[in-house]
Backbone as JSON Lines, residues from 0, in Angstrom:
{"i":0,"aa":"I","n":[2.07,-69.97,-3.25],"ca":[3.03,-71.08,-3.47],"c":[2.87,-71.67,-4.94]}
{"i":1,"aa":"V","n":[3.93,-71.66,-5.65],"ca":[3.91,-72.22,-7.0],"c":[3.46,-73.61,-7.02]}
{"i":2,"aa":"E","n":[2.46,-73.9,-7.83],"ca":[1.95,-75.27,-8.01],"c":[2.61,-75.95,-9.26]}
{"i":3,"aa":"S","n":[2.74,-75.16,-10.29],"ca":[3.36,-75.67,-11.47],"c":[3.9,-74.53,-12.35]}
{"i":4,"aa":"V","n":[4.81,-74.75,-13.19],"ca":[5.31,-73.65,-14.09],"c":[5.15,-74.01,-15.53]}
{"i":5,"aa":"G","n":[5.08,-73.01,-16.42],"ca":[4.88,-73.25,-17.78],"c":[6.24,-73.47,-18.59]}
{"i":6,"aa":"E","n":[6.05,-73.76,-19.84],"ca":[7.24,-74.0,-20.68],"c":[8.17,-72.76,-20.69]}
{"i":7,"aa":"G","n":[9.36,-72.92,-20.56],"ca":[10.37,-71.86,-20.6],"c":[10.65,-71.19,-19.32]}
{"i":8,"aa":"V","n":[9.84,-71.5,-18.28],"ca":[10.02,-70.82,-16.96],"c":[11.18,-71.61,-16.23]}
{"i":9,"aa":"T","n":[12.27,-70.93,-15.98],"ca":[13.48,-71.59,-15.37],"c":[13.82,-71.04,-14.06]}
{"i":10,"aa":"D","n":[13.23,-69.93,-13.67],"ca":[13.69,-69.3,-12.35],"c":[12.7,-69.62,-11.28]}
{"i":11,"aa":"L","n":[11.67,-70.35,-11.47],"ca":[10.73,-70.84,-10.52],"c":[10.47,-72.23,-10.6]}
{"i":12,"aa":"Q","n":[10.03,-72.86,-9.49],"ca":[9.77,-74.33,-9.48],"c":[8.65,-74.56,-8.44]}
{"i":13,"aa":"P","n":[7.88,-75.57,-8.61],"ca":[6.81,-75.94,-7.66],"c":[7.3,-75.93,-6.24]}
{"i":14,"aa":"G","n":[6.56,-75.31,-5.39],"ca":[6.87,-75.25,-3.98],"c":[7.5,-73.82,-3.63]}
{"i":15,"aa":"D","n":[7.97,-73.07,-4.61],"ca":[8.51,-71.74,-4.37],"c":[7.37,-70.82,-3.82]}
{"i":16,"aa":"H","n":[7.74,-70.03,-2.9],"ca":[6.74,-68.97,-2.42],"c":[7.02,-67.73,-3.24]}
{"i":17,"aa":"V","n":[5.82,-67.11,-3.7],"ca":[5.95,-65.98,-4.55],"c":[4.85,-64.96,-4.08]}
{"i":18,"aa":"L","n":[5.04,-63.68,-4.51],"ca":[4.07,-62.69,-4.19],"c":[3.64,-61.94,-5.53]}
{"i":19,"aa":"P","n":[2.4,-62.09,-5.96],"ca":[1.99,-61.47,-7.13],"c":[1.94,-59.9,-7.02]}
{"i":20,"aa":"I","n":[2.69,-59.22,-7.88],"ca":[2.66,-57.76,-7.79],"c":[2.48,-57.23,-9.24]}
{"i":21,"aa":"F","n":[1.94,-56.01,-9.37],"ca":[1.67,-55.43,-10.65],"c":[2.8,-54.61,-11.25]}
{"i":22,"aa":"T","n":[3.98,-54.55,-10.62],"ca":[5.08,-53.88,-11.13],"c":[6.24,-54.93,-11.24]}
{"i":23,"aa":"G","n":[6.02,-55.96,-12.04],"ca":[6.99,-56.99,-12.16],"c":[8.27,-56.57,-12.93]}
{"i":24,"aa":"E","n":[9.2,-57.49,-13.05],"ca":[10.39,-57.28,-13.78],"c":[10.68,-58.48,-14.73]}
{"i":25,"aa":"C","n":[10.87,-58.13,-16.0],"ca":[11.14,-59.14,-16.97],"c":[12.63,-59.63,-16.85]}
{"i":26,"aa":"G","n":[13.45,-58.73,-16.33],"ca":[14.89,-58.96,-16.19],"c":[15.73,-58.82,-17.39]}
{"i":27,"aa":"D","n":[15.13,-58.41,-18.49],"ca":[15.86,-58.23,-19.79],"c":[15.94,-56.88,-20.35]}
{"i":28,"aa":"C","n":[14.86,-56.01,-20.04],"ca":[14.85,-54.71,-20.65],"c":[15.78,-53.7,-19.92]}
{"i":29,"aa":"P","n":[15.99,-52.52,-20.54],"ca":[16.94,-51.55,-19.99],"c":[16.49,-51.06,-18.62]}
{"i":30,"aa":"H","n":[15.2,-50.95,-18.36],"ca":[14.74,-50.52,-16.98],"c":[15.08,-51.61,-15.95]}
{"i":31,"aa":"C","n":[14.93,-52.85,-16.32],"ca":[15.28,-53.95,-15.31],"c":[16.72,-53.99,-15.0]}
{"i":32,"aa":"H","n":[17.53,-53.52,-15.93],"ca":[19.02,-53.56,-15.74],"c":[19.49,-52.24,-15.11]}
{"i":33,"aa":"S","n":[18.6,-51.28,-14.98],"ca":[18.98,-50.04,-14.36],"c":[18.73,-50.05,-12.84]}
{"i":34,"aa":"E","n":[19.56,-49.33,-12.08],"ca":[19.41,-49.16,-10.69],"c":[18.45,-48.1,-10.29]}
{"i":35,"aa":"E","n":[18.1,-47.26,-11.34],"ca":[17.23,-46.04,-11.11],"c":[15.76,-46.25,-11.5]}
{"i":36,"aa":"S","n":[15.31,-47.34,-11.98],"ca":[13.9,-47.55,-12.42],"c":[13.39,-48.91,-12.19]}
{"i":37,"aa":"N","n":[12.11,-48.99,-11.92],"ca":[11.48,-50.34,-11.81],"c":[10.33,-50.33,-12.72]}
{"i":38,"aa":"M","n":[10.31,-49.51,-13.85],"ca":[9.23,-49.49,-14.89],"c":[9.59,-50.4,-15.92]}
{"i":39,"aa":"C","n":[9.56,-51.65,-15.8],"ca":[9.79,-52.75,-16.79],"c":[9.02,-52.42,-18.08]}
{"i":40,"aa":"D","n":[9.73,-52.45,-19.22],"ca":[9.08,-52.35,-20.5],"c":[7.89,-53.28,-20.64]}
{"i":41,"aa":"L","n":[8.06,-54.51,-20.3],"ca":[7.08,-55.54,-20.5],"c":[6.0,-55.6,-19.38]}
{"i":42,"aa":"L","n":[6.43,-55.43,-18.14],"ca":[5.43,-55.67,-17.05],"c":[5.08,-54.42,-16.22]}
{"i":43,"aa":"R","n":[5.37,-53.26,-16.86],"ca":[5.0,-52.04,-16.06],"c":[3.46,-51.94,-15.72]}
{"i":44,"aa":"I","n":[3.15,-51.05,-14.87],"ca":[1.73,-50.91,-14.44],"c":[0.89,-50.56,-15.66]}
{"i":45,"aa":"N","n":[-0.16,-51.38,-15.83],"ca":[-1.04,-51.09,-16.99],"c":[-2.41,-51.61,-16.55]}
{"i":46,"aa":"T","n":[-3.18,-50.55,-16.18],"ca":[-4.58,-50.91,-15.77],"c":[-5.46,-51.45,-16.83]}
{"i":47,"aa":"E","n":[-5.05,-51.36,-18.07],"ca":[-5.83,-51.93,-19.24],"c":[-5.51,-53.4,-19.39]}
{"i":48,"aa":"R","n":[-4.38,-53.87,-18.81],"ca":[-4.01,-55.25,-19.01],"c":[-4.87,-56.21,-18.2]}
{"i":49,"aa":"G","n":[-5.64,-56.96,-18.78],"ca":[-6.53,-57.86,-18.09],"c":[-6.32,-59.27,-18.63]}
{"i":50,"aa":"R","n":[-5.32,-59.46,-19.37],"ca":[-5.09,-60.73,-20.1],"c":[-3.65,-61.13,-20.0]}
{"i":51,"aa":"M","n":[-3.27,-62.34,-20.35],"ca":[-1.94,-62.84,-20.29],"c":[-1.22,-62.18,-21.36]}
{"i":52,"aa":"I","n":[0.15,-61.84,-21.07],"ca":[0.96,-61.11,-22.13],"c":[1.18,-61.83,-23.4]}
{"i":53,"aa":"H","n":[1.6,-63.17,-23.28],"ca":[2.08,-63.81,-24.37],"c":[0.97,-64.21,-25.43]}
{"i":54,"aa":"D","n":[-0.28,-64.27,-25.01],"ca":[-1.29,-64.74,-26.01],"c":[-2.59,-63.87,-25.98]}
{"i":55,"aa":"G","n":[-2.61,-62.82,-25.04],"ca":[-3.73,-61.96,-25.01],"c":[-5.03,-62.51,-24.54]}
{"i":56,"aa":"E","n":[-4.95,-63.69,-23.94],"ca":[-6.18,-64.39,-23.48],"c":[-6.24,-64.33,-21.94]}
{"i":57,"aa":"S","n":[-7.47,-64.45,-21.41],"ca":[-7.73,-64.57,-19.97],"c":[-7.67,-66.1,-19.63]}
{"i":58,"aa":"R","n":[-7.26,-66.36,-18.39],"ca":[-7.25,-67.71,-17.92],"c":[-8.53,-68.08,-17.13]}
{"i":59,"aa":"F","n":[-9.43,-67.12,-16.96],"ca":[-10.65,-67.34,-16.12],"c":[-11.88,-67.0,-17.01]}
{"i":60,"aa":"S","n":[-13.01,-67.73,-16.65],"ca":[-14.26,-67.36,-17.26],"c":[-15.42,-67.82,-16.34]}
{"i":61,"aa":"I","n":[-16.53,-67.22,-16.61],"ca":[-17.78,-67.67,-15.98],"c":[-18.88,-67.61,-16.95]}
{"i":62,"aa":"N","n":[-19.59,-68.76,-17.03],"ca":[-20.64,-68.9,-18.02],"c":[-20.24,-68.61,-19.48]}
{"i":63,"aa":"G","n":[-18.95,-69.03,-19.75],"ca":[-18.31,-68.8,-21.13],"c":[-17.86,-67.46,-21.41]}
{"i":64,"aa":"K","n":[-17.93,-66.52,-20.48],"ca":[-17.45,-65.17,-20.63],"c":[-16.16,-64.97,-19.85]}
{"i":65,"aa":"P","n":[-15.17,-64.32,-20.51],"ca":[-13.86,-64.14,-19.75],"c":[-13.96,-63.21,-18.57]}
{"i":66,"aa":"I","n":[-13.21,-63.57,-17.57],"ca":[-13.02,-62.65,-16.42],"c":[-11.57,-62.21,-16.53]}
{"i":67,"aa":"H","n":[-11.37,-60.88,-16.48],"ca":[-10.06,-60.39,-16.69],"c":[-9.19,-60.28,-15.43]}
{"i":68,"aa":"H","n":[-7.87,-60.4,-15.62],"ca":[-6.97,-60.39,-14.49],"c":[-6.82,-58.89,-14.09]}
{"i":69,"aa":"F","n":[-7.08,-58.74,-12.72],"ca":[-6.93,-57.34,-12.21],"c":[-5.48,-56.99,-12.12]}
{"i":70,"aa":"L","n":[-5.08,-55.96,-12.81],"ca":[-3.64,-55.49,-12.97],"c":[-2.7,-56.63,-13.22]}
{"i":71,"aa":"G","n":[-3.2,-57.64,-13.91],"ca":[-2.32,-58.78,-14.26],"c":[-1.87,-59.69,-13.13]}
{"i":72,"aa":"T","n":[-2.53,-59.62,-11.96],"ca":[-2.19,-60.44,-10.8],"c":[-3.29,-61.5,-10.41]}
{"i":73,"aa":"S","n":[-4.53,-61.12,-10.53],"ca":[-5.6,-62.0,-10.24],"c":[-5.55,-62.42,-8.78]}
{"i":74,"aa":"T","n":[-5.19,-61.56,-7.96],"ca":[-5.06,-61.86,-6.48],"c":[-6.42,-62.12,-5.81]}
{"i":75,"aa":"F","n":[-7.59,-61.98,-6.57],"ca":[-8.83,-62.28,-5.94],"c":[-9.14,-63.77,-5.97]}
{"i":76,"aa":"S","n":[-8.32,-64.54,-6.55],"ca":[-8.61,-65.95,-6.75],"c":[-7.71,-66.83,-5.84]}
{"i":77,"aa":"E","n":[-8.2,-68.06,-5.54],"ca":[-7.4,-69.01,-4.75],"c":[-6.25,-69.54,-5.61]}
{"i":78,"aa":"Y","n":[-6.47,-69.75,-6.91],"ca":[-5.47,-70.16,-7.82],"c":[-5.37,-69.19,-8.92]}
{"i":79,"aa":"T","n":[-4.25,-68.9,-9.52],"ca":[-4.09,-67.99,-10.63],"c":[-3.01,-68.35,-11.56]}
{"i":80,"aa":"V","n":[-3.06,-67.8,-12.78],"ca":[-1.99,-67.93,-13.71],"c":[-1.33,-66.57,-13.94]}
{"i":81,"aa":"V","n":[-0.05,-66.35,-13.71],"ca":[0.53,-65.05,-13.95],"c":[1.89,-65.26,-14.59]}
{"i":82,"aa":"H","n":[2.42,-64.13,-15.16],"ca":[3.68,-64.05,-15.8],"c":[4.71,-64.26,-14.75]}
{"i":83,"aa":"S","n":[5.87,-65.02,-15.03],"ca":[6.78,-65.27,-13.93],"c":[7.51,-64.1,-13.49]}
{"i":84,"aa":"G","n":[7.48,-62.94,-14.28],"ca":[8.14,-61.68,-13.81],"c":[7.43,-60.99,-12.63]}
């Protein structure tokens, strides 16, 4: 359940129910506009991505060391920060 949204997020609001997935859709790239592909240019499966897309930083840490987002979803945690796509 969305607790809060960041600046520029217009398609979600607090209280919305969401499901974190690792094959998101930005809604703008050619793949997202195609009926034949779900391989979004921005949010495609990337096992190397353990950080937020817009700033390259993790939102989690322990003892000052970053904990990386698993496949960009962080579904291991009770609360998480993810891309709206």
